[in-house]
mmCIF file of the N, C-alpha and C atoms, coordinates in Angstrom:
data_MODEL
# 
_entry.id   MODEL 
# 
loop_
_atom_site.group_PDB 
_atom_site.id 
_atom_site.type_symbol 
_atom_site.label_atom_id 
_atom_site.label_alt_id 
_atom_site.label_comp_id 
_atom_site.label_asym_id 
_atom_site.label_entity_id 
_atom_site.label_seq_id 
_atom_site.pdbx_PDB_ins_code 
_atom_site.Cartn_x 
_atom_site.Cartn_y 
_atom_site.Cartn_z 
_atom_site.occupancy 
_atom_site.B_iso_or_equiv 
_atom_site.pdbx_formal_charge 
_atom_site.auth_seq_id 
_atom_site.auth_comp_id 
_atom_site.auth_asym_id 
_atom_site.auth_atom_id 
_atom_site.pdbx_PDB_model_num 
ATOM 1   N N  . TYR A 1 1  ? -236.519 111.281 -16.228 1.00 0.00 ? 1  TYR A N  1 
ATOM 2   C CA . TYR A 1 1  ? -237.879 110.896 -15.878 1.00 0.00 ? 1  TYR A CA 1 
ATOM 3   C C  . TYR A 1 1  ? -237.859 109.912 -14.730 1.00 0.00 ? 1  TYR A C  1 
ATOM 4   N N  . PHE A 1 2  ? -239.019 109.415 -14.349 1.00 0.00 ? 2  PHE A N  1 
ATOM 5   C CA . PHE A 1 2  ? -239.152 108.595 -13.143 1.00 0.00 ? 2  PHE A CA 1 
ATOM 6   C C  . PHE A 1 2  ? -238.370 107.294 -13.235 1.00 0.00 ? 2  PHE A C  1 
ATOM 7   N N  . ARG A 1 3  ? -237.611 107.029 -12.197 1.00 0.00 ? 3  ARG A N  1 
ATOM 8   C CA . ARG A 1 3  ? -236.923 105.744 -12.035 1.00 0.00 ? 3  ARG A CA 1 
ATOM 9   C C  . ARG A 1 3  ? -237.360 105.175 -10.684 1.00 0.00 ? 3  ARG A C  1 
ATOM 10  N N  . PRO A 1 4  ? -237.872 103.940 -10.661 1.00 0.00 ? 4  PRO A N  1 
ATOM 11  C CA . PRO A 1 4  ? -238.374 103.386 -9.407  1.00 0.00 ? 4  PRO A CA 1 
ATOM 12  C C  . PRO A 1 4  ? -237.262 103.135 -8.398  1.00 0.00 ? 4  PRO A C  1 
ATOM 13  N N  . LYS A 1 5  ? -237.618 103.250 -7.120  1.00 0.00 ? 5  LYS A N  1 
ATOM 14  C CA . LYS A 1 5  ? -236.699 102.950 -6.029  1.00 0.00 ? 5  LYS A CA 1 
ATOM 15  C C  . LYS A 1 5  ? -237.106 101.617 -5.434  1.00 0.00 ? 5  LYS A C  1 
ATOM 16  N N  . LYS A 1 6  ? -236.206 100.689 -5.391  1.00 0.00 ? 6  LYS A N  1 
ATOM 17  C CA . LYS A 1 6  ? -236.519 99.348  -4.914  1.00 0.00 ? 6  LYS A CA 1 
ATOM 18  C C  . LYS A 1 6  ? -236.943 99.311  -3.450  1.00 0.00 ? 6  LYS A C  1 
ATOM 19  N N  . GLU A 1 7  ? -236.512 100.283 -2.660  1.00 0.00 ? 7  GLU A N  1 
ATOM 20  C CA . GLU A 1 7  ? -236.844 100.250 -1.241  1.00 0.00 ? 7  GLU A CA 1 
ATOM 21  C C  . GLU A 1 7  ? -238.239 100.790 -0.926  1.00 0.00 ? 7  GLU A C  1 
ATOM 22  N N  . SER A 1 8  ? -238.964 101.265 -1.907  1.00 0.00 ? 8  SER A N  1 
ATOM 23  C CA . SER A 1 8  ? -240.293 101.817 -1.670  1.00 0.00 ? 8  SER A CA 1 
ATOM 24  C C  . SER A 1 8  ? -241.281 100.706 -1.333  1.00 0.00 ? 8  SER A C  1 
ATOM 25  N N  . ASN A 1 9  ? -242.053 100.904 -0.263  1.00 0.00 ? 9  ASN A N  1 
ATOM 26  C CA . ASN A 1 9  ? -243.097 99.949  0.114   1.00 0.00 ? 9  ASN A CA 1 
ATOM 27  C C  . ASN A 1 9  ? -244.439 100.326 -0.483  1.00 0.00 ? 9  ASN A C  1 
ATOM 28  N N  . LYS A 1 10 ? -244.519 101.514 -1.086  1.00 0.00 ? 10 LYS A N  1 
ATOM 29  C CA . LYS A 1 10 ? -245.769 101.968 -1.682  1.00 0.00 ? 10 LYS A CA 1 
ATOM 30  C C  . LYS A 1 10 ? -245.925 101.400 -3.091  1.00 0.00 ? 10 LYS A C  1 
ATOM 31  N N  . LEU A 1 11 ? -247.171 101.231 -3.483  1.00 0.00 ? 11 LEU A N  1 
ATOM 32  C CA . LEU A 1 11 ? -247.472 100.883 -4.865  1.00 0.00 ? 11 LEU A CA 1 
ATOM 33  C C  . LEU A 1 11 ? -247.168 102.099 -5.722  1.00 0.00 ? 11 LEU A C  1 
ATOM 34  N N  . VAL A 1 12 ? -246.549 101.891 -6.866  1.00 0.00 ? 12 VAL A N  1 
ATOM 35  C CA . VAL A 1 12 ? -246.256 102.979 -7.792  1.00 0.00 ? 12 VAL A CA 1 
ATOM 36  C C  . VAL A 1 12 ? -247.040 102.716 -9.076  1.00 0.00 ? 12 VAL A C  1 
ATOM 37  N N  . VAL A 1 13 ? -247.803 103.708 -9.524  1.00 0.00 ? 13 VAL A N  1 
ATOM 38  C CA . VAL A 1 13 ? -248.553 103.604 -10.775 1.00 0.00 ? 13 VAL A CA 1 
ATOM 39  C C  . VAL A 1 13 ? -248.005 104.682 -11.705 1.00 0.00 ? 13 VAL A C  1 
ATOM 40  N N  . ILE A 1 14 ? -247.205 104.268 -12.692 1.00 0.00 ? 14 ILE A N  1 
ATOM 41  C CA . ILE A 1 14 ? -246.613 105.217 -13.630 1.00 0.00 ? 14 ILE A CA 1 
ATOM 42  C C  . ILE A 1 14 ? -247.593 105.441 -14.771 1.00 0.00 ? 14 ILE A C  1 
ATOM 43  N N  . ASP A 1 15 ? -247.923 106.688 -15.007 1.00 0.00 ? 15 ASP A N  1 
ATOM 44  C CA . ASP A 1 15 ? -248.842 107.076 -16.080 1.00 0.00 ? 15 ASP A CA 1 
ATOM 45  C C  . ASP A 1 15 ? -248.010 107.585 -17.250 1.00 0.00 ? 15 ASP A C  1 
ATOM 46  N N  . PHE A 1 16 ? -247.934 106.792 -18.313 1.00 0.00 ? 16 PHE A N  1 
ATOM 47  C CA . PHE A 1 16 ? -247.262 107.218 -19.536 1.00 0.00 ? 16 PHE A CA 1 
ATOM 48  C C  . PHE A 1 16 ? -248.318 107.871 -20.412 1.00 0.00 ? 16 PHE A C  1 
ATOM 49  N N  . THR A 1 17 ? -248.108 109.113 -20.756 1.00 0.00 ? 17 THR A N  1 
ATOM 50  C CA . THR A 1 17 ? -249.139 109.891 -21.431 1.00 0.00 ? 17 THR A CA 1 
ATOM 51  C C  . THR A 1 17 ? -248.511 110.842 -22.442 1.00 0.00 ? 17 THR A C  1 
ATOM 52  N N  . VAL A 1 18 ? -249.348 111.594 -23.106 1.00 0.00 ? 18 VAL A N  1 
ATOM 53  C CA . VAL A 1 18 ? -248.928 112.673 -23.996 1.00 0.00 ? 18 VAL A CA 1 
ATOM 54  C C  . VAL A 1 18 ? -249.747 113.904 -23.627 1.00 0.00 ? 18 VAL A C  1 
ATOM 55  N N  . THR A 1 19 ? -249.277 115.075 -24.000 1.00 0.00 ? 19 THR A N  1 
ATOM 56  C CA . THR A 1 19 ? -249.930 116.312 -23.577 1.00 0.00 ? 19 THR A CA 1 
ATOM 57  C C  . THR A 1 19 ? -251.384 116.406 -24.031 1.00 0.00 ? 19 THR A C  1 
ATOM 58  N N  . TRP A 1 20 ? -251.723 115.825 -25.170 1.00 0.00 ? 20 TRP A N  1 
ATOM 59  C CA . TRP A 1 20 ? -253.081 115.933 -25.685 1.00 0.00 ? 20 TRP A CA 1 
ATOM 60  C C  . TRP A 1 20 ? -254.039 114.901 -25.073 1.00 0.00 ? 20 TRP A C  1 
ATOM 61  N N  . CYS A 1 21 ? -253.523 114.016 -24.221 1.00 0.00 ? 21 CYS A N  1 
ATOM 62  C CA . CYS A 1 21 ? -254.355 112.984 -23.599 1.00 0.00 ? 21 CYS A CA 1 
ATOM 63  C C  . CYS A 1 21 ? -254.834 113.485 -22.237 1.00 0.00 ? 21 CYS A C  1 
ATOM 64  N N  . ALA A 1 22 ? -256.134 113.661 -22.095 1.00 0.00 ? 22 ALA A N  1 
ATOM 65  C CA . ALA A 1 22 ? -256.696 114.216 -20.852 1.00 0.00 ? 22 ALA A CA 1 
ATOM 66  C C  . ALA A 1 22 ? -256.576 113.228 -19.701 1.00 0.00 ? 22 ALA A C  1 
ATOM 67  N N  . PRO A 1 23 ? -256.186 113.725 -18.516 1.00 0.00 ? 23 PRO A N  1 
ATOM 68  C CA . PRO A 1 23 ? -256.131 112.830 -17.355 1.00 0.00 ? 23 PRO A CA 1 
ATOM 69  C C  . PRO A 1 23 ? -257.548 112.429 -16.933 1.00 0.00 ? 23 PRO A C  1 
ATOM 70  N N  . PHE A 1 24 ? -257.730 111.185 -16.592 1.00 0.00 ? 24 PHE A N  1 
ATOM 71  C CA . PHE A 1 24 ? -259.064 110.725 -16.235 1.00 0.00 ? 24 PHE A CA 1 
ATOM 72  C C  . PHE A 1 24 ? -259.114 110.074 -14.861 1.00 0.00 ? 24 PHE A C  1 
ATOM 73  N N  . TYR A 1 25 ? -258.036 110.085 -14.143 1.00 0.00 ? 25 TYR A N  1 
ATOM 74  C CA . TYR A 1 25 ? -258.008 109.406 -12.871 1.00 0.00 ? 25 TYR A CA 1 
ATOM 75  C C  . TYR A 1 25 ? -257.726 110.354 -11.702 1.00 0.00 ? 25 TYR A C  1 
ATOM 76  N N  . ALA A 1 26 ? -258.086 111.604 -11.831 1.00 0.00 ? 26 ALA A N  1 
ATOM 77  C CA . ALA A 1 26 ? -257.801 112.620 -10.812 1.00 0.00 ? 26 ALA A CA 1 
ATOM 78  C C  . ALA A 1 26 ? -258.369 112.249 -9.445  1.00 0.00 ? 26 ALA A C  1 
ATOM 79  N N  . GLN A 1 27 ? -259.579 111.728 -9.398  1.00 0.00 ? 27 GLN A N  1 
ATOM 80  C CA . GLN A 1 27 ? -260.175 111.338 -8.112  1.00 0.00 ? 27 GLN A CA 1 
ATOM 81  C C  . GLN A 1 27 ? -259.416 110.187 -7.466  1.00 0.00 ? 27 GLN A C  1 
ATOM 82  N N  . LEU A 1 28 ? -258.965 109.251 -8.272  1.00 0.00 ? 28 LEU A N  1 
ATOM 83  C CA . LEU A 1 28 ? -258.177 108.129 -7.758  1.00 0.00 ? 28 LEU A CA 1 
ATOM 84  C C  . LEU A 1 28 ? -256.880 108.627 -7.126  1.00 0.00 ? 28 LEU A C  1 
ATOM 85  N N  . VAL A 1 29 ? -256.217 109.530 -7.809  1.00 0.00 ? 29 VAL A N  1 
ATOM 86  C CA . VAL A 1 29 ? -254.969 110.099 -7.292  1.00 0.00 ? 29 VAL A CA 1 
ATOM 87  C C  . VAL A 1 29 ? -255.238 110.806 -5.971  1.00 0.00 ? 29 VAL A C  1 
ATOM 88  N N  . LYS A 1 30 ? -256.311 111.576 -5.927  1.00 0.00 ? 30 LYS A N  1 
ATOM 89  C CA . LYS A 1 30 ? -256.651 112.338 -4.723  1.00 0.00 ? 30 LYS A CA 1 
ATOM 90  C C  . LYS A 1 30 ? -256.879 111.416 -3.517  1.00 0.00 ? 30 LYS A C  1 
ATOM 91  N N  . LYS A 1 31 ? -257.582 110.319 -3.735  1.00 0.00 ? 31 LYS A N  1 
ATOM 92  C CA . LYS A 1 31 ? -257.924 109.415 -2.642  1.00 0.00 ? 31 LYS A CA 1 
ATOM 93  C C  . LYS A 1 31 ? -256.768 108.506 -2.226  1.00 0.00 ? 31 LYS A C  1 
ATOM 94  N N  . CYS A 1 32 ? -255.915 108.148 -3.166  1.00 0.00 ? 32 CYS A N  1 
ATOM 95  C CA . CYS A 1 32 ? -254.883 107.140 -2.905  1.00 0.00 ? 32 CYS A CA 1 
ATOM 96  C C  . CYS A 1 32 ? -253.484 107.694 -2.669  1.00 0.00 ? 32 CYS A C  1 
ATOM 97  N N  . THR A 1 33 ? -253.295 108.988 -2.785  1.00 0.00 ? 33 THR A N  1 
ATOM 98  C CA . THR A 1 33 ? -251.965 109.574 -2.679  1.00 0.00 ? 33 THR A CA 1 
ATOM 99  C C  . THR A 1 33 ? -251.198 109.169 -1.413  1.00 0.00 ? 33 THR A C  1 
ATOM 100 N N  . PRO A 1 34 ? -251.836 109.050 -0.257  1.00 0.00 ? 34 PRO A N  1 
ATOM 101 C CA . PRO A 1 34 ? -251.043 108.633 0.908   1.00 0.00 ? 34 PRO A CA 1 
ATOM 102 C C  . PRO A 1 34 ? -250.449 107.226 0.781   1.00 0.00 ? 34 PRO A C  1 
ATOM 103 N N  . PHE A 1 35 ? -251.049 106.398 -0.066  1.00 0.00 ? 35 PHE A N  1 
ATOM 104 C CA . PHE A 1 35 ? -250.646 104.999 -0.163  1.00 0.00 ? 35 PHE A CA 1 
ATOM 105 C C  . PHE A 1 35 ? -249.979 104.633 -1.480  1.00 0.00 ? 35 PHE A C  1 
ATOM 106 N N  . VAL A 1 36 ? -250.170 105.472 -2.490  1.00 0.00 ? 36 VAL A N  1 
ATOM 107 C CA . VAL A 1 36 ? -249.695 105.161 -3.838  1.00 0.00 ? 36 VAL A CA 1 
ATOM 108 C C  . VAL A 1 36 ? -248.952 106.370 -4.392  1.00 0.00 ? 36 VAL A C  1 
ATOM 109 N N  . ILE A 1 37 ? -247.880 106.107 -5.130  1.00 0.00 ? 37 ILE A N  1 
ATOM 110 C CA . ILE A 1 37 ? -247.132 107.165 -5.808  1.00 0.00 ? 37 ILE A CA 1 
ATOM 111 C C  . ILE A 1 37 ? -247.580 107.171 -7.266  1.00 0.00 ? 37 ILE A C  1 
ATOM 112 N N  . PHE A 1 38 ? -247.912 108.346 -7.805  1.00 0.00 ? 38 PHE A N  1 
ATOM 113 C CA . PHE A 1 38 ? -248.421 108.476 -9.172  1.00 0.00 ? 38 PHE A CA 1 
ATOM 114 C C  . PHE A 1 38 ? -247.518 109.364 -10.030 1.00 0.00 ? 38 PHE A C  1 
ATOM 115 N N  . PRO A 1 39 ? -246.350 108.889 -10.449 1.00 0.00 ? 39 PRO A N  1 
ATOM 116 C CA . PRO A 1 39 ? -245.543 109.715 -11.353 1.00 0.00 ? 39 PRO A CA 1 
ATOM 117 C C  . PRO A 1 39 ? -246.152 109.724 -12.751 1.00 0.00 ? 39 PRO A C  1 
ATOM 118 N N  . LYS A 1 40 ? -245.950 110.811 -13.458 1.00 0.00 ? 40 LYS A N  1 
ATOM 119 C CA . LYS A 1 40 ? -246.471 110.964 -14.816 1.00 0.00 ? 40 LYS A CA 1 
ATOM 120 C C  . LYS A 1 40 ? -245.281 111.164 -15.748 1.00 0.00 ? 40 LYS A C  1 
ATOM 121 N N  . VAL A 1 41 ? -245.261 110.452 -16.869 1.00 0.00 ? 41 VAL A N  1 
ATOM 122 C CA . VAL A 1 41 ? -244.187 110.566 -17.843 1.00 0.00 ? 41 VAL A CA 1 
ATOM 123 C C  . VAL A 1 41 ? -244.805 110.952 -19.182 1.00 0.00 ? 41 VAL A C  1 
ATOM 124 N N  . ASP A 1 42 ? -244.458 112.123 -19.692 1.00 0.00 ? 42 ASP A N  1 
ATOM 125 C CA . ASP A 1 42 ? -244.924 112.576 -20.999 1.00 0.00 ? 42 ASP A CA 1 
ATOM 126 C C  . ASP A 1 42 ? -243.967 112.019 -22.044 1.00 0.00 ? 42 ASP A C  1 
ATOM 127 N N  . ILE A 1 43 ? -244.451 111.083 -22.842 1.00 0.00 ? 43 ILE A N  1 
ATOM 128 C CA . ILE A 1 43 ? -243.561 110.411 -23.795 1.00 0.00 ? 43 ILE A CA 1 
ATOM 129 C C  . ILE A 1 43 ? -243.122 111.322 -24.941 1.00 0.00 ? 43 ILE A C  1 
ATOM 130 N N  . GLU A 1 44 ? -243.789 112.453 -25.122 1.00 0.00 ? 44 GLU A N  1 
ATOM 131 C CA . GLU A 1 44 ? -243.309 113.414 -26.120 1.00 0.00 ? 44 GLU A CA 1 
ATOM 132 C C  . GLU A 1 44 ? -242.059 114.118 -25.616 1.00 0.00 ? 44 GLU A C  1 
ATOM 133 N N  . GLU A 1 45 ? -241.908 114.222 -24.298 1.00 0.00 ? 45 GLU A N  1 
ATOM 134 C CA . GLU A 1 45 ? -240.729 114.835 -23.702 1.00 0.00 ? 45 GLU A CA 1 
ATOM 135 C C  . GLU A 1 45 ? -239.629 113.820 -23.441 1.00 0.00 ? 45 GLU A C  1 
ATOM 136 N N  . VAL A 1 46 ? -240.012 112.579 -23.161 1.00 0.00 ? 46 VAL A N  1 
ATOM 137 C CA . VAL A 1 46 ? -239.051 111.520 -22.842 1.00 0.00 ? 46 VAL A CA 1 
ATOM 138 C C  . VAL A 1 46 ? -239.317 110.333 -23.768 1.00 0.00 ? 46 VAL A C  1 
ATOM 139 N N  . LYS A 1 47 ? -238.874 110.443 -24.994 1.00 0.00 ? 47 LYS A N  1 
ATOM 140 C CA . LYS A 1 47 ? -239.150 109.402 -25.996 1.00 0.00 ? 47 LYS A CA 1 
ATOM 141 C C  . LYS A 1 47 ? -238.520 108.058 -25.648 1.00 0.00 ? 47 LYS A C  1 
ATOM 142 N N  . SER A 1 48 ? -237.432 108.068 -24.909 1.00 0.00 ? 48 SER A N  1 
ATOM 143 C CA . SER A 1 48 ? -236.779 106.814 -24.536 1.00 0.00 ? 48 SER A CA 1 
ATOM 144 C C  . SER A 1 48 ? -237.652 105.959 -23.626 1.00 0.00 ? 48 SER A C  1 
ATOM 145 N N  . ALA A 1 49 ? -238.630 106.573 -22.962 1.00 0.00 ? 49 ALA A N  1 
ATOM 146 C CA . ALA A 1 49 ? -239.517 105.824 -22.063 1.00 0.00 ? 49 ALA A CA 1 
ATOM 147 C C  . ALA A 1 49 ? -240.313 104.768 -22.822 1.00 0.00 ? 49 ALA A C  1 
ATOM 148 N N  . LEU A 1 50 ? -240.657 105.036 -24.073 1.00 0.00 ? 50 LEU A N  1 
ATOM 149 C CA . LEU A 1 50 ? -241.405 104.062 -24.876 1.00 0.00 ? 50 LEU A CA 1 
ATOM 150 C C  . LEU A 1 50 ? -240.654 102.741 -24.954 1.00 0.00 ? 50 LEU A C  1 
ATOM 151 N N  . GLN A 1 51 ? -239.384 102.814 -25.265 1.00 0.00 ? 51 GLN A N  1 
ATOM 152 C CA . GLN A 1 51 ? -238.573 101.604 -25.389 1.00 0.00 ? 51 GLN A CA 1 
ATOM 153 C C  . GLN A 1 51 ? -238.207 101.045 -24.015 1.00 0.00 ? 51 GLN A C  1 
ATOM 154 N N  . ASP A 1 52 ? -237.859 101.920 -23.093 1.00 0.00 ? 52 ASP A N  1 
ATOM 155 C CA . ASP A 1 52 ? -237.456 101.476 -21.753 1.00 0.00 ? 52 ASP A CA 1 
ATOM 156 C C  . ASP A 1 52 ? -238.536 100.637 -21.076 1.00 0.00 ? 52 ASP A C  1 
ATOM 157 N N  . TRP A 1 53 ? -239.797 101.023 -21.276 1.00 0.00 ? 53 TRP A N  1 
ATOM 158 C CA . TRP A 1 53 ? -240.904 100.351 -20.607 1.00 0.00 ? 53 TRP A CA 1 
ATOM 159 C C  . TRP A 1 53 ? -241.792 99.560  -21.572 1.00 0.00 ? 53 TRP A C  1 
ATOM 160 N N  . ALA A 1 54 ? -241.385 99.423  -22.837 1.00 0.00 ? 54 ALA A N  1 
ATOM 161 C CA . ALA A 1 54 ? -242.148 98.672  -23.855 1.00 0.00 ? 54 ALA A CA 1 
ATOM 162 C C  . ALA A 1 54 ? -243.583 99.184  -23.984 1.00 0.00 ? 54 ALA A C  1 
ATOM 163 N N  . ILE A 1 55 ? -243.737 100.505 -24.055 1.00 0.00 ? 55 ILE A N  1 
ATOM 164 C CA . ILE A 1 55 ? -245.051 101.130 -24.187 1.00 0.00 ? 55 ILE A CA 1 
ATOM 165 C C  . ILE A 1 55 ? -245.447 101.121 -25.655 1.00 0.00 ? 55 ILE A C  1 
ATOM 166 N N  . GLU A 1 56 ? -246.667 100.663 -25.932 1.00 0.00 ? 56 GLU A N  1 
ATOM 167 C CA . GLU A 1 56 ? -247.142 100.554 -27.310 1.00 0.00 ? 56 GLU A CA 1 
ATOM 168 C C  . GLU A 1 56 ? -248.363 101.409 -27.607 1.00 0.00 ? 56 GLU A C  1 
ATOM 169 N N  . ALA A 1 57 ? -249.067 101.890 -26.589 1.00 0.00 ? 57 ALA A N  1 
ATOM 170 C CA . ALA A 1 57 ? -250.286 102.677 -26.802 1.00 0.00 ? 57 ALA A CA 1 
ATOM 171 C C  . ALA A 1 57 ? -250.440 103.668 -25.652 1.00 0.00 ? 57 ALA A C  1 
ATOM 172 N N  . MET A 1 58 ? -251.222 104.709 -25.887 1.00 0.00 ? 58 MET A N  1 
ATOM 173 C CA . MET A 1 58 ? -251.487 105.732 -24.884 1.00 0.00 ? 58 MET A CA 1 
ATOM 174 C C  . MET A 1 58 ? -252.960 105.719 -24.516 1.00 0.00 ? 58 MET A C  1 
ATOM 175 N N  . PRO A 1 59 ? -253.330 105.979 -23.292 1.00 0.00 ? 59 PRO A N  1 
ATOM 176 C CA . PRO A 1 59 ? -252.440 106.041 -22.145 1.00 0.00 ? 59 PRO A CA 1 
ATOM 177 C C  . PRO A 1 59 ? -251.994 104.642 -21.757 1.00 0.00 ? 59 PRO A C  1 
ATOM 178 N N  . ALA A 1 60 ? -250.890 104.545 -21.045 1.00 0.00 ? 60 ALA A N  1 
ATOM 179 C CA . ALA A 1 60 ? -250.380 103.266 -20.557 1.00 0.00 ? 60 ALA A CA 1 
ATOM 180 C C  . ALA A 1 60 ? -250.019 103.435 -19.087 1.00 0.00 ? 60 ALA A C  1 
ATOM 181 N N  . PHE A 1 61 ? -250.258 102.400 -18.321 1.00 0.00 ? 61 PHE A N  1 
ATOM 182 C CA . PHE A 1 61 ? -249.959 102.433 -16.896 1.00 0.00 ? 61 PHE A CA 1 
ATOM 183 C C  . PHE A 1 61 ? -249.090 101.235 -16.553 1.00 0.00 ? 61 PHE A C  1 
ATOM 184 N N  . VAL A 1 62 ? -248.083 101.464 -15.757 1.00 0.00 ? 62 VAL A N  1 
ATOM 185 C CA . VAL A 1 62 ? -247.245 100.385 -15.248 1.00 0.00 ? 62 VAL A CA 1 
ATOM 186 C C  . VAL A 1 62 ? -247.375 100.421 -13.733 1.00 0.00 ? 62 VAL A C  1 
ATOM 187 N N  . PHE A 1 63 ? -247.668 99.279  -13.160 1.00 0.00 ? 63 PHE A N  1 
ATOM 188 C CA . PHE A 1 63 ? -247.819 99.159  -11.711 1.00 0.00 ? 63 PHE A CA 1 
ATOM 189 C C  . PHE A 1 63 ? -246.567 98.502  -11.158 1.00 0.00 ? 63 PHE A C  1 
ATOM 190 N N  . LEU A 1 64 ? -245.951 99.162  -10.187 1.00 0.00 ? 64 LEU A N  1 
ATOM 191 C CA . LEU A 1 64 ? -244.745 98.639  -9.570  1.00 0.00 ? 64 LEU A CA 1 
ATOM 192 C C  . LEU A 1 64 ? -245.018 98.365  -8.099  1.00 0.00 ? 64 LEU A C  1 
ATOM 193 N N  . LYS A 1 65 ? -244.629 97.208  -7.669  1.00 0.00 ? 65 LYS A N  1 
ATOM 194 C CA . LYS A 1 65 ? -244.777 96.857  -6.263  1.00 0.00 ? 65 LYS A CA 1 
ATOM 195 C C  . LYS A 1 65 ? -243.405 96.504  -5.728  1.00 0.00 ? 65 LYS A C  1 
ATOM 196 N N  . GLU A 1 66 ? -242.976 97.221  -4.690  1.00 0.00 ? 66 GLU A N  1 
ATOM 197 C CA . GLU A 1 66 ? -241.662 97.036  -4.095  1.00 0.00 ? 66 GLU A CA 1 
ATOM 198 C C  . GLU A 1 66 ? -240.557 97.183  -5.126  1.00 0.00 ? 66 GLU A C  1 
ATOM 199 N N  . GLY A 1 67 ? -240.710 98.165  -6.018  1.00 0.00 ? 67 GLY A N  1 
ATOM 200 C CA . GLY A 1 67 ? -239.664 98.507  -6.972  1.00 0.00 ? 67 GLY A CA 1 
ATOM 201 C C  . GLY A 1 67 ? -239.634 97.705  -8.250  1.00 0.00 ? 67 GLY A C  1 
ATOM 202 N N  . GLY A 1 68 ? -240.499 96.708  -8.414  1.00 0.00 ? 68 GLY A N  1 
ATOM 203 C CA . GLY A 1 68 ? -240.498 95.897  -9.623  1.00 0.00 ? 68 GLY A CA 1 
ATOM 204 C C  . GLY A 1 68 ? -241.820 95.966  -10.354 1.00 0.00 ? 68 GLY A C  1 
ATOM 205 N N  . ALA A 1 69 ? -241.816 95.699  -11.666 1.00 0.00 ? 69 ALA A N  1 
ATOM 206 C CA . ALA A 1 69 ? -243.047 95.745  -12.457 1.00 0.00 ? 69 ALA A CA 1 
ATOM 207 C C  . ALA A 1 69 ? -243.994 94.657  -11.983 1.00 0.00 ? 69 ALA A C  1 
ATOM 208 N N  . ASP A 1 70 ? -245.251 95.034  -11.755 1.00 0.00 ? 70 ASP A N  1 
ATOM 209 C CA . ASP A 1 70 ? -246.250 94.102  -11.255 1.00 0.00 ? 70 ASP A CA 1 
ATOM 210 C C  . ASP A 1 70 ? -247.242 93.716  -12.344 1.00 0.00 ? 70 ASP A C  1 
ATOM 211 N N  . ASP A 1 71 ? -247.741 94.732  -13.075 1.00 0.00 ? 71 ASP A N  1 
ATOM 212 C CA . ASP A 1 71 ? -248.759 94.504  -14.104 1.00 0.00 ? 71 ASP A CA 1 
ATOM 213 C C  . ASP A 1 71 ? -248.779 95.720  -15.011 1.00 0.00 ? 71 ASP A C  1 
ATOM 214 N N  . GLU A 1 72 ? -249.329 95.570  -16.192 1.00 0.00 ? 72 GLU A N  1 
ATOM 215 C CA . GLU A 1 72 ? -249.378 96.697  -17.130 1.00 0.00 ? 72 GLU A CA 1 
ATOM 216 C C  . GLU A 1 72 ? -250.699 96.697  -17.869 1.00 0.00 ? 72 GLU A C  1 
ATOM 217 N N  . ASP A 1 73 ? -251.278 97.885  -18.068 1.00 0.00 ? 73 ASP A N  1 
ATOM 218 C CA . ASP A 1 73 ? -252.507 98.063  -18.863 1.00 0.00 ? 73 ASP A CA 1 
ATOM 219 C C  . ASP A 1 73 ? -252.226 98.984  -20.001 1.00 0.00 ? 73 ASP A C  1 
# 
């Protein structure tokens, strides 16, 4: 699954989700794609992501700036 690259100058917003959770930010992705990277991680497929990123609820977003965690919702 997605591993951040420290050399990236773009904001990265990782969407931790499950297949039954409907995406709700499609317009945001469409408008911001040139400036922001939006990887999606299905935690049913990658269960280790829950522990790796300390995810406790769905959906969860991790914001990375210059390769490091910036904020989490």
